[in-house]
All heavy atoms as a GROMACS GRO file, in nm:
protein
  630
    1MET      N    1   1.294 -26.268  21.594
    1MET     CA    2   1.302 -26.412  21.600
    1MET      C    3   1.448 -26.452  21.624
    1MET      O    4   1.539 -26.403  21.559
    1MET     CB    5   1.254 -26.471  21.468
    1MET     CG    6   1.238 -26.618  21.471
    1MET     SD    7   1.128 -26.665  21.339
    1MET     CE    8   1.219 -26.797  21.269
    2SER      N    9   1.472 -26.541  21.718
    2SER     CA   10   1.608 -26.581  21.753
    2SER      C   11   1.657 -26.695  21.663
    2SER      O   12   1.578 -26.769  21.605
    2SER     CB   13   1.614 -26.624  21.899
    2SER     OG   14   1.534 -26.737  21.918
    3GLU      N   15   1.788 -26.707  21.654
    3GLU     CA   16   1.849 -26.811  21.573
    3GLU      C   17   1.837 -26.946  21.644
    3GLU      O   18   1.859 -26.956  21.764
    3GLU     CB   19   1.996 -26.776  21.551
    3GLU     CG   20   2.071 -26.875  21.468
    3GLU     CD   21   2.216 -26.836  21.452
    3GLU    OE1   22   2.274 -26.780  21.545
    3GLU    OE2   23   2.270 -26.861  21.344
    4ILE      N   24   1.805 -27.052  21.570
    4ILE     CA   25   1.797 -27.186  21.626
    4ILE      C   26   1.938 -27.245  21.623
    4ILE      O   27   2.003 -27.246  21.519
    4ILE     CB   28   1.698 -27.273  21.546
    4ILE    CG1   29   1.560 -27.210  21.549
    4ILE    CG2   30   1.695 -27.414  21.603
    4ILE    CD1   31   1.459 -27.278  21.459
    5LYS      N   32   1.985 -27.296  21.736
    5LYS     CA   33   2.122 -27.344  21.746
    5LYS      C   34   2.135 -27.494  21.751
    5LYS      O   35   2.245 -27.548  21.738
    5LYS     CB   36   2.190 -27.281  21.867
    5LYS     CG   37   2.202 -27.131  21.853
    5LYS     CD   38   2.275 -27.069  21.966
    5LYS     CE   39   2.278 -26.918  21.942
    5LYS     NZ   40   2.356 -26.848  22.038
    6SER      N   41   2.026 -27.569  21.771
    6SER     CA   42   2.032 -27.714  21.771
    6SER      C   43   1.898 -27.772  21.728
    6SER      O   44   1.795 -27.706  21.736
    6SER     CB   45   2.071 -27.768  21.909
    6SER     OG   46   1.968 -27.742  22.001
    7ALA      N   47   1.902 -27.897  21.679
    7ALA     CA   48   1.781 -27.965  21.635
    7ALA      C   49   1.788 -28.111  21.677
    7ALA      O   50   1.894 -28.173  21.672
    7ALA     CB   51   1.767 -27.957  21.483
    8GLN      N   52   1.676 -28.166  21.721
    8GLN     CA   53   1.668 -28.306  21.758
    8GLN      C   54   1.645 -28.388  21.632
    8GLN      O   55   1.544 -28.374  21.567
    8GLN     CB   56   1.553 -28.329  21.858
    8GLN     CG   57   1.541 -28.471  21.905
    8GLN     CD   58   1.660 -28.514  21.990
    8GLN    OE1   59   1.709 -28.437  22.071
    8GLN    NE2   60   1.705 -28.636  21.972
    9CYS      N   61   1.743 -28.471  21.595
    9CYS     CA   62   1.734 -28.555  21.477
    9CYS      C   63   1.691 -28.696  21.517
    9CYS      O   64   1.655 -28.718  21.631
    9CYS     CB   65   1.867 -28.556  21.403
    9CYS     SG   66   1.912 -28.392  21.340
   10ALA      N   67   1.695 -28.791  21.425
   10ALA     CA   68   1.643 -28.925  21.451
   10ALA      C   69   1.709 -28.992  21.572
   10ALA      O   70   1.640 -29.050  21.655
   10ALA     CB   71   1.661 -29.013  21.327
   11ASN      N   72   1.840 -28.987  21.584
   11ASN     CA   73   1.908 -29.056  21.695
   11ASN      C   74   2.015 -28.972  21.763
   11ASN      O   75   2.104 -29.026  21.828
   11ASN     CB   76   1.967 -29.188  21.645
   11ASN     CG   77   2.075 -29.169  21.542
   11ASN    OD1   78   2.081 -29.068  21.473
   11ASN    ND2   79   2.162 -29.266  21.529
   12PHE      N   80   2.009 -28.839  21.750
   12PHE     CA   81   2.107 -28.751  21.813
   12PHE      C   82   2.058 -28.607  21.804
   12PHE      O   83   1.956 -28.579  21.743
   12PHE     CB   84   2.244 -28.765  21.748
   12PHE     CG   85   2.256 -28.695  21.616
   12PHE    CD1   86   2.334 -28.582  21.602
   12PHE    CD2   87   2.188 -28.741  21.506
   12PHE    CE1   88   2.343 -28.516  21.481
   12PHE    CE2   89   2.197 -28.677  21.384
   12PHE     CZ   90   2.275 -28.564  21.372
   13THR      N   91   2.132 -28.514  21.863
   13THR     CA   92   2.101 -28.372  21.853
   13THR      C   93   2.211 -28.304  21.771
   13THR      O   94   2.328 -28.317  21.803
   13THR     CB   95   2.094 -28.309  21.993
   13THR    OG1   96   1.991 -28.375  22.068
   13THR    CG2   97   2.063 -28.161  21.985
   14ALA      N   98   2.172 -28.236  21.665
   14ALA     CA   99   2.267 -28.164  21.578
   14ALA      C  100   2.279 -28.020  21.623
   14ALA      O  101   2.179 -27.956  21.653
   14ALA     CB  102   2.219 -28.168  21.433
   15ALA      N  103   2.402 -27.971  21.628
   15ALA     CA  104   2.429 -27.833  21.667
   15ALA      C  105   2.480 -27.754  21.547
   15ALA      O  106   2.541 -27.809  21.457
   15ALA     CB  107   2.531 -27.829  21.780
   16LEU      N  108   2.454 -27.626  21.548
   16LEU     CA  109   2.500 -27.536  21.442
   16LEU      C  110   2.652 -27.541  21.431
   16LEU      O  111   2.722 -27.533  21.530
   16LEU     CB  112   2.454 -27.394  21.475
   16LEU     CG  113   2.448 -27.293  21.363
   16LEU    CD1  114   2.357 -27.340  21.250
   16LEU    CD2  115   2.399 -27.160  21.415
   17GLY      N  116   2.705 -27.562  21.310
   17GLY     CA  117   2.848 -27.569  21.286
   17GLY      C  118   2.910 -27.706  21.306
   17GLY      O  119   3.028 -27.726  21.279
   18GLU      N  120   2.832 -27.804  21.350
   18GLU     CA  121   2.882 -27.939  21.376
   18GLU      C  122   2.900 -28.017  21.246
   18GLU      O  123   2.822 -28.004  21.153
   18GLU     CB  124   2.781 -28.010  21.466
   18GLU     CG  125   2.816 -28.150  21.502
   18GLU     CD  126   2.712 -28.213  21.593
   18GLU    OE1  127   2.598 -28.164  21.599
   18GLU    OE2  128   2.747 -28.313  21.656
   19SER      N  129   3.005 -28.100  21.240
   19SER     CA  130   3.028 -28.189  21.127
   19SER      C  131   3.005 -28.333  21.171
   19SER      O  132   3.047 -28.373  21.280
   19SER     CB  133   3.172 -28.176  21.076
   19SER     OG  134   3.194 -28.048  21.025
   20PHE      N  135   2.938 -28.413  21.087
   20PHE     CA  136   2.913 -28.552  21.119
   20PHE      C  137   2.882 -28.632  20.993
   20PHE      O  138   2.852 -28.576  20.889
   20PHE     CB  139   2.798 -28.567  21.220
   20PHE     CG  140   2.669 -28.503  21.177
   20PHE    CD1  141   2.577 -28.572  21.101
   20PHE    CD2  142   2.639 -28.372  21.213
   20PHE    CE1  143   2.457 -28.513  21.062
   20PHE    CE2  144   2.521 -28.312  21.175
   20PHE     CZ  145   2.430 -28.383  21.099
   21ARG      N  146   2.892 -28.764  21.006
   21ARG     CA  147   2.855 -28.855  20.897
   21ARG      C  148   2.712 -28.898  20.919
   21ARG      O  149   2.669 -28.921  21.032
   21ARG     CB  150   2.948 -28.977  20.899
   21ARG     CG  151   3.090 -28.940  20.864
   21ARG     CD  152   3.186 -29.056  20.870
   21ARG     NE  153   3.121 -29.184  20.861
   21ARG     CZ  154   3.160 -29.294  20.921
   21ARG    NH1  155   3.265 -29.293  20.996
   21ARG    NH2  156   3.095 -29.407  20.908
   22PHE      N  157   2.635 -28.912  20.811
   22PHE     CA  158   2.494 -28.944  20.823
   22PHE      C  159   2.442 -29.012  20.697
   22PHE      O  160   2.508 -29.013  20.593
   22PHE     CB  161   2.412 -28.816  20.848
   22PHE     CG  162   2.404 -28.727  20.728
   22PHE    CD1  163   2.292 -28.729  20.645
   22PHE    CD2  164   2.507 -28.641  20.694
   22PHE    CE1  165   2.284 -28.647  20.534
   22PHE    CE2  166   2.500 -28.559  20.584
   22PHE     CZ  167   2.388 -28.563  20.503
   23CYS      N  168   2.323 -29.068  20.708
   23CYS     CA  169   2.246 -29.112  20.593
   23CYS      C  170   2.101 -29.073  20.623
   23CYS      O  171   2.071 -29.025  20.732
   23CYS     CB  172   2.261 -29.261  20.565
   23CYS     SG  173   2.184 -29.368  20.688
   24THR      N  174   2.013 -29.089  20.527
   24THR     CA  175   1.873 -29.054  20.549
   24THR      C  176   1.793 -29.180  20.582
   24THR      O  177   1.838 -29.292  20.561
   24THR     CB  178   1.814 -28.986  20.425
   24THR    OG1  179   1.830 -29.071  20.312
   24THR    CG2  180   1.881 -28.852  20.399
   25LEU      N  181   1.673 -29.160  20.635
   25LEU     CA  182   1.583 -29.269  20.669
   25LEU      C  183   1.475 -29.281  20.562
   25LEU      O  184   1.428 -29.180  20.509
   25LEU     CB  185   1.518 -29.245  20.805
   25LEU     CG  186   1.614 -29.235  20.923
   25LEU    CD1  187   1.538 -29.197  21.049
   25LEU    CD2  188   1.688 -29.365  20.944
   26ASP      N  189   1.433 -29.405  20.534
   26ASP     CA  190   1.324 -29.425  20.438
   26ASP      C  191   1.190 -29.408  20.509
   26ASP      O  192   1.184 -29.371  20.627
   26ASP     CB  193   1.335 -29.561  20.369
   26ASP     CG  194   1.324 -29.679  20.464
   26ASP    OD1  195   1.285 -29.661  20.582
   26ASP    OD2  196   1.353 -29.792  20.420
   27GLY      N  197   1.081 -29.437  20.441
   27GLY     CA  198   0.946 -29.418  20.496
   27GLY      C  199   0.915 -29.506  20.615
   27GLY      O  200   0.827 -29.474  20.696
   28THR      N  201   0.986 -29.619  20.630
   28THR     CA  202   0.962 -29.708  20.743
   28THR      C  203   1.056 -29.681  20.860
   28THR      O  204   1.050 -29.750  20.961
   28THR     CB  205   0.978 -29.856  20.700
   28THR    OG1  206   1.113 -29.877  20.656
   28THR    CG2  207   0.881 -29.893  20.590
   29GLY      N  208   1.146 -29.583  20.846
   29GLY     CA  209   1.237 -29.546  20.954
   29GLY      C  210   1.368 -29.620  20.954
   29GLY      O  211   1.442 -29.617  21.051
   30ARG      N  212   1.399 -29.689  20.844
   30ARG     CA  213   1.526 -29.761  20.834
   30ARG      C  214   1.628 -29.678  20.758
   30ARG      O  215   1.594 -29.611  20.660
   30ARG     CB  216   1.506 -29.893  20.761
   30ARG     CG  217   1.420 -29.988  20.839
   30ARG     CD  218   1.410 -30.119  20.769
   30ARG     NE  219   1.328 -30.208  20.849
   30ARG     CZ  220   1.290 -30.327  20.809
   30ARG    NH1  221   1.326 -30.370  20.691
   30ARG    NH2  222   1.217 -30.402  20.888
   31PRO      N  223   1.757 -29.682  20.800
   31PRO     CA  224   1.861 -29.609  20.727
   31PRO      C  225   1.872 -29.659  20.583
   31PRO      O  226   1.865 -29.779  20.558
   31PRO     CB  227   1.989 -29.641  20.805
   31PRO     CG  228   1.942 -29.680  20.941
   31PRO     CD  229   1.809 -29.746  20.921
   32CYS      N  230   1.885 -29.568  20.491
   32CYS     CA  231   1.900 -29.603  20.351
   32CYS      C  232   1.985 -29.498  20.281
   32CYS      O  233   2.016 -29.394  20.338
   32CYS     CB  234   1.764 -29.614  20.283
   32CYS     SG  235   1.679 -29.457  20.265
   33GLY      N  236   2.019 -29.523  20.159
   33GLY     CA  237   2.094 -29.426  20.082
   33GLY      C  238   2.242 -29.425  20.113
   33GLY      O  239   2.294 -29.507  20.187
   34GLN      N  240   2.308 -29.330  20.056
   34GLN     CA  241   2.452 -29.316  20.063
   34GLN      C  242   2.496 -29.255  20.196
   34GLN      O  243   2.430 -29.166  20.249
   34GLN     CB  244   2.495 -29.227  19.947
   34GLN     CG  245   2.641 -29.210  19.929
   34GLN     CD  246   2.671 -29.126  19.807
   34GLN    OE1  247   2.582 -29.080  19.738
   34GLN    NE2  248   2.797 -29.103  19.783
   35LEU      N  249   2.608 -29.300  20.249
   35LEU     CA  250   2.666 -29.243  20.369
   35LEU      C  251   2.740 -29.116  20.330
   35LEU      O  252   2.828 -29.118  20.244
   35LEU     CB  253   2.761 -29.343  20.435
   35LEU     CG  254   2.818 -29.305  20.570
   35LEU    CD1  255   2.708 -29.289  20.674
   35LEU    CD2  256   2.917 -29.410  20.616
   36LEU      N  257   2.703 -29.002  20.389
   36LEU     CA  258   2.760 -28.872  20.354
   36LEU      C  259   2.821 -28.806  20.476
   36LEU      O  260   2.789 -28.841  20.590
   36LEU     CB  261   2.650 -28.780  20.299
   36LEU     CG  262   2.579 -28.827  20.172
   36LEU    CD1  263   2.456 -28.741  20.147
   36LEU    CD2  264   2.673 -28.820  20.055
   37THR      N  265   2.907 -28.708  20.453
   37THR     CA  266   2.962 -28.625  20.559
   37THR      C  267   2.916 -28.482  20.534
   37THR      O  268   2.924 -28.435  20.421
   37THR     CB  269   3.116 -28.630  20.560
   37THR    OG1  270   3.157 -28.765  20.581
   37THR    CG2  271   3.173 -28.544  20.670
   38GLY      N  272   2.864 -28.417  20.637
   38GLY     CA  273   2.814 -28.281  20.619
   38GLY      C  274   2.838 -28.194  20.740
   38GLY      O  275   2.867 -28.243  20.849
   39LYS      N  276   2.826 -28.064  20.718
   39LYS     CA  277   2.842 -27.965  20.825
   39LYS      C  278   2.714 -27.883  20.832
   39LYS      O  279   2.666 -27.833  20.730
   39LYS     CB  280   2.961 -27.874  20.796
   39LYS     CG  281   2.987 -27.774  20.905
   39LYS     CD  282   3.112 -27.696  20.879
   39LYS     CE  283   3.138 -27.600  20.994
   39LYS     NZ  284   3.262 -27.525  20.975
   40VAL      N  285   2.659 -27.867  20.952
   40VAL     CA  286   2.535 -27.794  20.972
   40VAL      C  287   2.557 -27.646  20.943
   40VAL      O  288   2.638 -27.581  21.010
   40VAL     CB  289   2.480 -27.814  21.114
   40VAL    CG1  290   2.353 -27.735  21.135
   40VAL    CG2  291   2.458 -27.961  21.144
   41GLN      N  292   2.488 -27.593  20.843
   41GLN     CA  293   2.499 -27.453  20.806
   41GLN      C  294   2.388 -27.368  20.869
   41GLN      O  295   2.411 -27.257  20.912
   41GLN     CB  296   2.491 -27.437  20.654
   41GLN     CG  297   2.605 -27.504  20.580
   41GLN     CD  298   2.736 -27.435  20.606
   41GLN    OE1  299   2.747 -27.315  20.590
   41GLN    NE2  300   2.834 -27.511  20.650
   42LYS      N  301   2.266 -27.425  20.872
   42LYS     CA  302   2.151 -27.350  20.921
   42LYS      C  303   2.045 -27.447  20.971
   42LYS      O  304   2.027 -27.554  20.914
   42LYS     CB  305   2.094 -27.265  20.806
   42LYS     CG  306   1.988 -27.168  20.846
   42LYS     CD  307   1.950 -27.082  20.726
   42LYS     CE  308   1.856 -26.972  20.768
   42LYS     NZ  309   1.817 -26.890  20.653
   43ILE      N  310   1.977 -27.408  21.078
   43ILE     CA  311   1.865 -27.485  21.132
   43ILE      C  312   1.745 -27.391  21.135
   43ILE      O  313   1.756 -27.278  21.183
   43ILE     CB  314   1.896 -27.538  21.273
   43ILE    CG1  315   2.020 -27.627  21.271
   43ILE    CG2  316   1.776 -27.614  21.329
   43ILE    CD1  317   2.072 -27.664  21.408
   44ARG      N  318   1.632 -27.438  21.083
   44ARG     CA  319   1.513 -27.352  21.078
   44ARG      C  320   1.389 -27.440  21.083
   44ARG      O  321   1.397 -27.562  21.080
   44ARG     CB  322   1.514 -27.268  20.951
   44ARG     CG  323   1.527 -27.345  20.824
   44ARG     CD  324   1.556 -27.255  20.705
   44ARG     NE  325   1.600 -27.332  20.591
   44ARG     CZ  326   1.520 -27.393  20.506
   44ARG    NH1  327   1.390 -27.387  20.521
   44ARG    NH2  328   1.569 -27.462  20.405
   45ARG      N  329   1.275 -27.374  21.092
   45ARG     CA  330   1.147 -27.444  21.091
   45ARG      C  331   1.083 -27.427  20.954
   45ARG      O  332   1.087 -27.320  20.896
   45ARG     CB  333   1.055 -27.391  21.199
   45ARG     CG  334   1.108 -27.419  21.338
   45ARG     CD  335   1.009 -27.390  21.446
   45ARG     NE  336   0.894 -27.476  21.446
   45ARG     CZ  337   0.891 -27.602  21.492
   45ARG    NH1  338   1.000 -27.656  21.537
   45ARG    NH2  339   0.780 -27.670  21.493
   46ALA      N  340   1.021 -27.535  20.905
   46ALA     CA  341   0.943 -27.532  20.782
   46ALA      C  342   0.809 -27.594  20.817
   46ALA      O  343   0.799 -27.714  20.839
   46ALA     CB  344   1.011 -27.609  20.670
   47GLY      N  345   0.708 -27.511  20.830
   47GLY     CA  346   0.580 -27.560  20.880
   47GLY      C  347   0.596 -27.595  21.026
   47GLY      O  348   0.640 -27.515  21.106
   48ARG      N  349   0.566 -27.717  21.061
   48ARG     CA  350   0.580 -27.762  21.200
   48ARG      C  351   0.700 -27.854  21.220
   48ARG      O  352   0.710 -27.921  21.322
   48ARG     CB  353   0.454 -27.834  21.244
   48ARG     CG  354   0.336 -27.741  21.249
   48ARG     CD  355   0.212 -27.815  21.291
   48ARG     NE  356   0.101 -27.722  21.292
   48ARG     CZ  357   0.010 -27.720  21.386
   48ARG    NH1  358   0.017 -27.804  21.485
   48ARG    NH2  359  -0.088 -27.633  21.380
   49LYS      N  360   0.789 -27.860  21.122
   49LYS     CA  361   0.904 -27.951  21.130
   49LYS      C  362   1.034 -27.873  21.130
   49LYS      O  363   1.043 -27.763  21.078
   49LYS     CB  364   0.903 -28.046  21.010
   49LYS     CG  365   0.783 -28.138  21.010
   49LYS     CD  366   0.793 -28.238  20.899
   49LYS     CE  367   0.674 -28.332  20.903
   49LYS     NZ  368   0.689 -28.439  20.806
   50MET      N  369   1.138 -27.933  21.190
   50MET     CA  370   1.272 -27.876  21.189
   50MET      C  371   1.341 -27.916  21.060
   50MET      O  372   1.333 -28.032  21.018
   50MET     CB  373   1.354 -27.925  21.308
   50MET     CG  374   1.301 -27.882  21.441
   50MET     SD  375   1.298 -27.705  21.464
   50MET     CE  376   1.469 -27.673  21.490
   51VAL      N  377   1.410 -27.822  21.000
   51VAL     CA  378   1.483 -27.844  20.876
   51VAL      C  379   1.629 -27.807  20.900
   51VAL      O  380   1.658 -27.706  20.963
   51VAL     CB  381   1.424 -27.760  20.761
   51VAL    CG1  382   1.504 -27.772  20.635
   51VAL    CG2  383   1.280 -27.799  20.736
   52VAL      N  384   1.720 -27.890  20.848
   52VAL     CA  385   1.863 -27.868  20.866
   52VAL      C  386   1.927 -27.854  20.728
   52VAL      O  387   1.909 -27.940  20.642
   52VAL     CB  388   1.927 -27.986  20.943
   52VAL    CG1  389   2.076 -27.964  20.961
   52VAL    CG2  390   1.860 -28.005  21.078
   53ASP      N  391   2.001 -27.745  20.707
   53ASP     CA  392   2.078 -27.726  20.584
   53ASP      C  393   2.219 -27.776  20.611
   53ASP      O  394   2.287 -27.726  20.702
   53ASP     CB  395   2.084 -27.578  20.544
   53ASP     CG  396   1.949 -27.523  20.502
   53ASP    OD1  397   1.860 -27.604  20.465
   53ASP    OD2  398   1.931 -27.401  20.506
   54LEU      N  399   2.264 -27.876  20.534
   54LEU     CA  400   2.395 -27.936  20.551
   54LEU      C  401   2.481 -27.912  20.429
   54LEU      O  402   2.439 -27.938  20.317
   54LEU     CB  403   2.382 -28.087  20.572
   54LEU     CG  404   2.314 -28.131  20.701
   54LEU    CD1  405   2.275 -28.277  20.693
   54LEU    CD2  406   2.407 -28.108  20.818
   55TYR      N  407   2.603 -27.862  20.451
   55TYR     CA  408   2.699 -27.847  20.343
   55TYR      C  409   2.768 -27.981  20.324
   55TYR      O  410   2.827 -28.036  20.418
   55TYR     CB  411   2.802 -27.737  20.373
   55TYR     CG  412   2.908 -27.730  20.268
   55TYR    CD1  413   2.878 -27.678  20.142
   55TYR    CD2  414   3.036 -27.776  20.291
   55TYR    CE1  415   2.974 -27.673  20.043
   55TYR    CE2  416   3.133 -27.771  20.192
   55TYR     CZ  417   3.101 -27.719  20.068
   55TYR     OH  418   3.196 -27.715  19.970
   56ILE      N  419   2.761 -28.036  20.203
   56ILE     CA  420   2.820 -28.165  20.170
   56ILE      C  421   2.946 -28.139  20.086
   56ILE      O  422   2.936 -28.106  19.968
   56ILE     CB  423   2.722 -28.254  20.090
   56ILE    CG1  424   2.584 -28.256  20.152
   56ILE    CG2  425   2.779 -28.393  20.069
   56ILE    CD1  426   2.574 -28.320  20.285
   57PRO      N  427   3.067 -28.150  20.144
   57PRO     CA  428   3.189 -28.119  20.070
   57PRO      C  429   3.212 -28.211  19.950
   57PRO      O  430   3.269 -28.169  19.850
   57PRO     CB  431   3.301 -28.131  20.171
   57PRO     CG  432   3.243 -28.184  20.295
   57PRO     CD  433   3.095 -28.184  20.283
   58ALA      N  434   3.170 -28.337  19.958
   58ALA     CA  435   3.190 -28.431  19.847
   58ALA      C  436   3.112 -28.386  19.722
   58ALA      O  437   3.153 -28.415  19.610
   58ALA     CB  438   3.147 -28.571  19.887
   59LYS      N  439   3.002 -28.316  19.742
   59LYS     CA  440   2.920 -28.268  19.631
   59LYS      C  441   2.935 -28.118  19.609
   59LYS      O  442   2.878 -28.063  19.516
   59LYS     CB  443   2.773 -28.300  19.657
   59LYS     CG  444   2.744 -28.448  19.663
   59LYS     CD  445   2.598 -28.474  19.683
   59LYS     CE  446   2.570 -28.623  19.684
   59LYS     NZ  447   2.427 -28.650  19.695
   60SER      N  448   3.008 -28.052  19.696
   60SER     CA  449   3.032 -27.906  19.691
   60SER      C  450   2.902 -27.825  19.684
   60SER      O  451   2.889 -27.730  19.607
   60SER     CB  452   3.120 -27.870  19.571
   60SER     OG  453   3.244 -27.931  19.583
   61CYS      N  454   2.804 -27.866  19.764
   61CYS     CA  455   2.677 -27.793  19.769
   61CYS      C  456   2.608 -27.814  19.904
   61CYS      O  457   2.650 -27.895  19.985
   61CYS     CB  458   2.586 -27.836  19.655
   61CYS     SG  459   2.540 -28.008  19.660
   62THR      N  460   2.502 -27.739  19.925
   62THR     CA  461   2.424 -27.750  20.047
   62THR      C  462   2.292 -27.819  20.016
   62THR      O  463   2.224 -27.783  19.920
   62THR     CB  464   2.397 -27.610  20.106
   62THR    OG1  465   2.523 -27.546  20.132
   62THR    CG2  466   2.318 -27.617  20.234
   63HIS      N  467   2.256 -27.918  20.098
   63HIS     CA  468   2.129 -27.988  20.084
   63HIS      C  469   2.045 -27.963  20.208
   63HIS      O  470   2.098 -27.946  20.317
   63HIS     CB  471   2.152 -28.139  20.068
   63HIS     CG  472   2.198 -28.178  19.933
   63HIS    ND1  473   2.114 -28.217  19.834
   63HIS    CD2  474   2.322 -28.183  19.881
   63HIS    CE1  475   2.182 -28.246  19.725
   63HIS    NE2  476   2.311 -28.225  19.752
   64THR      N  477   1.914 -27.964  20.191
   64THR     CA  478   1.820 -27.943  20.300
   64THR      C  479   1.750 -28.074  20.332
   64THR      O  480   1.700 -28.142  20.243
   64THR     CB  481   1.716 -27.836  20.261
   64THR    OG1  482   1.785 -27.716  20.227
   64THR    CG2  483   1.620 -27.809  20.374
   65TYR      N  484   1.749 -28.110  20.461
   65TYR     CA  485   1.686 -28.233  20.507
   65TYR      C  486   1.596 -28.202  20.626
   65TYR      O  487   1.627 -28.115  20.706
   65TYR     CB  488   1.791 -28.335  20.554
   65TYR     CG  489   1.887 -28.380  20.448
   65TYR    CD1  490   2.013 -28.322  20.437
   65TYR    CD2  491   1.854 -28.481  20.359
   65TYR    CE1  492   2.103 -28.363  20.340
   65TYR    CE2  493   1.943 -28.523  20.262
   65TYR     CZ  494   2.067 -28.464  20.253
   65TYR     OH  495   2.155 -28.504  20.156
   66TYR      N  496   1.487 -28.277  20.640
   66TYR     CA  497   1.409 -28.271  20.763
   66TYR      C  498   1.492 -28.338  20.872
   66TYR      O  499   1.554 -28.441  20.849
   66TYR     CB  500   1.275 -28.345  20.749
   66TYR     CG  501   1.174 -28.270  20.666
   66TYR    CD1  502   1.135 -28.319  20.543
   66TYR    CD2  503   1.118 -28.152  20.710
   66TYR    CE1  504   1.042 -28.251  20.466
   66TYR    CE2  505   1.026 -28.082  20.635
   66TYR     CZ  506   0.988 -28.133  20.512
   66TYR     OH  507   0.897 -28.066  20.436
   67ALA      N  508   1.495 -28.279  20.990
   67ALA     CA  509   1.576 -28.332  21.100
   67ALA      C  510   1.538 -28.475  21.134
   67ALA      O  511   1.624 -28.557  21.165
   67ALA     CB  512   1.564 -28.242  21.222
   68ALA      N  513   1.411 -28.509  21.127
   68ALA     CA  514   1.365 -28.643  21.162
   68ALA      C  515   1.414 -28.749  21.064
   68ALA      O  516   1.407 -28.868  21.093
   68ALA     CB  517   1.213 -28.646  21.168
   69GLU      N  518   1.465 -28.709  20.948
   69GLU     CA  519   1.511 -28.805  20.846
   69GLU      C  520   1.662 -28.823  20.846
   69GLU      O  521   1.715 -28.898  20.765
   69GLU     CB  522   1.465 -28.759  20.708
   69GLU     CG  523   1.316 -28.758  20.692
   69GLU     CD  524   1.271 -28.699  20.559
   69GLU    OE1  525   1.357 -28.649  20.484
   69GLU    OE2  526   1.152 -28.704  20.532
   70ILE      N  527   1.735 -28.755  20.935
   70ILE     CA  528   1.881 -28.765  20.940
   70ILE      C  529   1.921 -28.869  21.043
   70ILE      O  530   1.885 -28.860  21.160
   70ILE     CB  531   1.944 -28.629  20.976
   70ILE    CG1  532   1.907 -28.524  20.871
   70ILE    CG2  533   2.094 -28.641  20.988
   70ILE    CD1  534   1.950 -28.384  20.908
   71TYR      N  535   1.999 -28.969  21.000
   71TYR     CA  536   2.045 -29.076  21.089
   71TYR      C  537   2.196 -29.065  21.107
   71TYR      O  538   2.272 -29.076  21.011
   71TYR     CB  539   2.007 -29.212  21.032
   71TYR     CG  540   2.029 -29.324  21.128
   71TYR    CD1  541   1.937 -29.349  21.229
   71TYR    CD2  542   2.142 -29.404  21.121
   71TYR    CE1  543   1.956 -29.451  21.320
   71TYR    CE2  544   2.163 -29.507  21.211
   71TYR     CZ  545   2.070 -29.529  21.311
   71TYR     OH  546   2.090 -29.630  21.401
   72TYR      N  547   2.239 -29.043  21.228
   72TYR     CA  548   2.380 -29.018  21.265
   72TYR      C  549   2.464 -29.144  21.253
   72TYR      O  550   2.425 -29.251  21.297
   72TYR     CB  551   2.380 -28.967  21.409
   72TYR     CG  552   2.514 -28.940  21.468
   72TYR    CD1  553   2.585 -28.826  21.435
   72TYR    CD2  554   2.570 -29.027  21.561
   72TYR    CE1  555   2.707 -28.798  21.492
   72TYR    CE2  556   2.692 -29.001  21.619
   72TYR     CZ  557   2.760 -28.887  21.585
   72TYR     OH  558   2.881 -28.860  21.642
   73HIS      N  559   2.584 -29.130  21.193
   73HIS     CA  560   2.678 -29.242  21.181
   73HIS      C  561   2.815 -29.211  21.238
   73HIS      O  562   2.911 -29.280  21.206
   73HIS     CB  563   2.694 -29.283  21.035
   73HIS     CG  564   2.587 -29.375  20.987
   73HIS    ND1  565   2.587 -29.509  21.012
   73HIS    CD2  566   2.475 -29.350  20.916
   73HIS    CE1  567   2.481 -29.565  20.958
   73HIS    NE2  568   2.411 -29.470  20.900
   74GLY      N  569   2.831 -29.109  21.317
   74GLY     CA  570   2.958 -29.079  21.381
   74GLY      C  571   3.024 -28.953  21.327
   74GLY      O  572   2.973 -28.885  21.240
   75ARG      N  573   3.140 -28.925  21.380
   75ARG     CA  574   3.219 -28.807  21.342
   75ARG      C  575   3.314 -28.842  21.228
   75ARG      O  576   3.364 -28.953  21.220
   75ARG     CB  577   3.302 -28.761  21.460
   75ARG     CG  578   3.220 -28.725  21.579
   75ARG     CD  579   3.198 -28.577  21.586
   75ARG     NE  580   3.117 -28.548  21.703
   75ARG     CZ  581   2.997 -28.495  21.695
   75ARG    NH1  582   2.946 -28.464  21.581
   75ARG    NH2  583   2.928 -28.472  21.803
   76PRO      N  584   3.341 -28.745  21.140
   76PRO     CA  585   3.441 -28.769  21.035
   76PRO      C  586   3.581 -28.769  21.093
   76PRO      O  587   3.605 -28.712  21.199
   76PRO     CB  588   3.421 -28.651  20.939
   76PRO     CG  589   3.362 -28.544  21.023
   76PRO     CD  590   3.281 -28.613  21.129
   77ARG      N  591   3.673 -28.833  21.024
   77ARG     CA  592   3.813 -28.832  21.069
   77ARG      C  593   3.867 -28.690  21.061
   77ARG      O  594   3.820 -28.609  20.982
   77ARG     CB  595   3.897 -28.923  20.982
   77ARG     CG  596   3.870 -29.069  21.008
   77ARG     CD  597   3.962 -29.152  20.926
   77ARG     NE  598   3.934 -29.126  20.785
   77ARG     CZ  599   3.966 -29.205  20.685
   77ARG    NH1  600   4.031 -29.314  20.709
   77ARG    NH2  601   3.936 -29.174  20.563
   78GLU      N  602   3.967 -28.660  21.141
   78GLU     CA  603   4.028 -28.526  21.142
   78GLU      C  604   4.085 -28.495  21.005
   78GLU      O  605   4.143 -28.581  20.939
   78GLU     CB  606   4.139 -28.521  21.246
   78GLU     CG  607   4.092 -28.531  21.389
   78GLU     CD  608   4.003 -28.414  21.429
   78GLU    OE1  609   4.033 -28.300  21.392
   78GLU    OE2  610   3.900 -28.439  21.497
   79GLY      N  611   4.067 -28.370  20.960
   79GLY     CA  612   4.123 -28.326  20.834
   79GLY      C  613   4.034 -28.345  20.714
   79GLY      O  614   4.065 -28.302  20.605
   80LEU      N  615   3.918 -28.411  20.731
   80LEU     CA  616   3.827 -28.432  20.617
   80LEU      C  617   3.732 -28.315  20.596
   80LEU      O  618   3.674 -28.302  20.490
   80LEU     CB  619   3.747 -28.560  20.635
   80LEU     CG  620   3.826 -28.689  20.624
   80LEU    CD1  621   3.734 -28.809  20.644
   80LEU    CD2  622   3.897 -28.700  20.491
   81MET      N  623   3.713 -28.231  20.695
   81MET     CA  624   3.619 -28.119  20.681
   81MET      C  625   3.695 -27.990  20.688
   81MET      O  626   3.767 -27.956  20.763
   81MET     CB  627   3.512 -28.122  20.788
   81MET     CG  628   3.415 -28.234  20.774
   81MET     SD  629   3.303 -28.232  20.638
   81MET     CE  630   3.212 -28.084  20.662
   0.00000   0.00000   0.00000
């Protein structure tokens, strides 16, 4: 099985190793929750959906999100990641 290098998210395509600012989407498809900065650690499939593991430096841990629930908010400033 080959490594997955990119995933189609709600409003952009995430690549392995990429850093970006994001929030999650609620059940109606609207952005909600806290604005976070993360770096893509791993992309994989869970069932029939794409899953993205993001390292969140502010929390010093890795969180797993469905790609369809990640809403892009731009790139972090230089030196933050």
